[in-house]
Structures are given as C-alpha cells and as structure tokens.
N, C-alpha and C positions, 0 to 999 in steps of 0.2 A: 244908172246901176239895175242890169236886170235881176230879176228876185232869185235868189238861187237859192236853190237847194235847203233843208235845213235837217240836222241829221243830231243822233244821239253818242255820247261817247263815255263809256265809261273806262274812267283809269282805277288799277287799283296795282297793289300791293300784298303777297301775302307771307308770314314768317315760311322760309324755305322746311321748315319742319311741324308739326305733320302734315305729309305729303299728299295727304286724303283733304286736304281743304282745298287745297291747287288741283286737283284731279273733279275735284265735285264746280268749284268754277269752270274749269275748262267744258265740262259738261254742262255746265244749264245755261253755259254760250254757244256753245252744238247745238246746243237744246234751241235757242233764238232763231240761231242763224244768224248770229254777231261773225263781224267779220275784221279778225287783228288786222289795226290800223299799221300799228307802233307797237313794240310788244310792252304786256302791261296795257294796251289802251282798244278796247274792243270798239265797232261804230254800228250801229242802227240806223234805218232812217227814222227819220222822227216822226210819232206816230204818237196815241197817250199811251195808250197799252203797249207799246215798246218800251214807254217811258217807265209804266209801276211794274213790267218783270226785273230792269234796269235798277229802280228801286227793292225791288223785292232784294236782288241781288245785294244791292250798296250795302242794305241793314244786316245778313245771314255773311259777307265780308268782317266790318266791324264787327259781327257775333268771335268772330274765329280768332280776331288780334288782326285783320291786316287796317289798312287804308283806303279810300274807294269814295270817288266824285265821283261827277254825274254833268255831263257838259254838254250845252249845245252849240253846233257849233255848222259851221259853214264851210267850204272849199275857197280858196282865193285865186288857187290854181286849176282848171278847171281837167288838165291830163288828170290829178290826184283824186278826183271825182269819179273819171272814168276806170282808173284804176281800182278803185273801190268797185265800181258799180259792174267791173268786169270780175272781180270776186264772188261777190254774190251771184253772178250770174251762172260762173264755173263753181261751187257749193252747188248750188240747188238740181240742175242740169244732173251732177254726178250723183246728186240720189234719186234722179228721176229715172238716169241709163241704170241705177241697178235696177230699181225694180222692172222696167222695160228689159233687162236681162232674163231675169224670174220669169218673165209674164211669160216669153219667146221662148224656156226649155219645156215651161208645160204646156203651148202651144206647139211643140215638134209631140211632148206623150201622146195629148191629147191626137193627135195625130195616125199615133204610130199603132194606142192603143184605149183607142175614146172610153169607153164600160172601165177601165182598172185605173183613168185617172183621173177621171171626177169622182172615182174613187177615194182614192190618195188625198186628191183638194181636201175635199169635206173631212175625212177622220183624219187631215195631220191639222184643219183647219187651214191652209196657205190662203186661201181670198184673204180670211179675217188677219194673217199675218201683214198677209201685201196692202188691204188696204190701211191698217196701220201704222208703216211706212209712211205707204202715198200720204196721210194724213199727218204726217213729220215733218215732213216735205214739205208741206203746199202750208206748215207754216214758216216754216223757213224759206220760201217763196218769196222774197218780197219784194221782189218788180214782175210776177205773174209771168214767166213765162211760158212757150208757147206749147214747150213739150208737157210741161205740168196737164195741158188739156186734155191731148194726146194720150199721159200714160190714164189720168181718169176716164180716159174712154173705154182705154181696154181695160181697165180693171169694171168697167161695166160690162161688159161684154163675158168677158173670165163672169162675170157676175150669175148672167143673163144661163150660161150653156151648164151653174154647176144646178142653177133652177128649172132646167127645158121638164118638161111633164115626157114620161115615155110615148106620150103619141104627140110631142114637138120634136125628139129625137131627128129627123130627116131634118131638122134647121141647121144642126151639127155642125155641118161642113161648111154652110154659107158665116156660120156664127167663124168660126176655127181661121175661118180667111181671114173675119174680120180684124182681131188679136195683131 
C-alpha cells in the first residue's frame, strides 16, 4: 500500500450557550485555515506546528465546558481526500483573490492620480493592512498555491511604489504595470 498523506482532525462539541464560545472556536479554526470534513470535525494537513494549534484549541474548548479530541487520520478513499484538498485550495484562493482585488483598485487609483493615491496608501496604511491580510492568507495556505506567490510579488511592487524617491518617480508607470 502506498504511503498515505497524514491529516489531523479535531472533533469537538460545545454547549450551545454561550454562543460566543462557538464563535471563538470557529474564528480560531478559520485563522488556522482548517476546513470542516463533517460537522464538528475540522482537519489540517499533519505537521507538528498545526498539531500544536489544535492542542491549544482542545484545551480552550475543554475550559469552555466542551469536549474535544485530536485524531491522526488518513483517507482510504482518494476522492474524499481530493475533496478536502479542493476545499483548502478554494479557501486560500479566495483569500488571495480578495487581496488582489484590492490591489487592482489601488492600481486604478495610481493610474488616475498617482500622487494622491500614494498619499492615501501611506496615510491610511493600506499597504500595511494588505500585508497583514497576506500574512494571514499565507498562514492558511497549506498547499502553497501559485496565486500566493503572485500576491506576494504584487505587494512587493506596491511597497516599492510607496517608497519611491522623488528622483525615481519616472519609474512609477513601469511599476504600476507590474501590479
């Protein structure tokens, strides 16, 4: 039998009240980039770091009066595994696409009014906000999609644009085309 990919699964059950506990767990699982295999069963690719994430969450769930267990699993049906991998990819792709849509809007602003756009990007800390979103998306991207590299590249270009010296402003159109 060929080596199967290992996964970790978190099975849990929480009291309905207070609902803030369920919301907390849902947000943590989203932060981890976990996907639900079945209701109350979230999975991640097996890695030591991710096992630590789940272990900390198990402790918190138990403190909230819930039940939780971590399991190491592998899928016997390759179609089930493909379905889970597809869910991971769709989740990550949407994270990156949201960032790229925001970069596209900034690109349009830069084309229309470069000085004002750069000032707004700096003033409103838009690059910092996008970079924070990227770091969160990258953390959740367990299969390192190509769109992640593209997003990282475009953020690097945007950073170069907002750091342009007045003497280098002639490079602005070239950089904007790279966005």
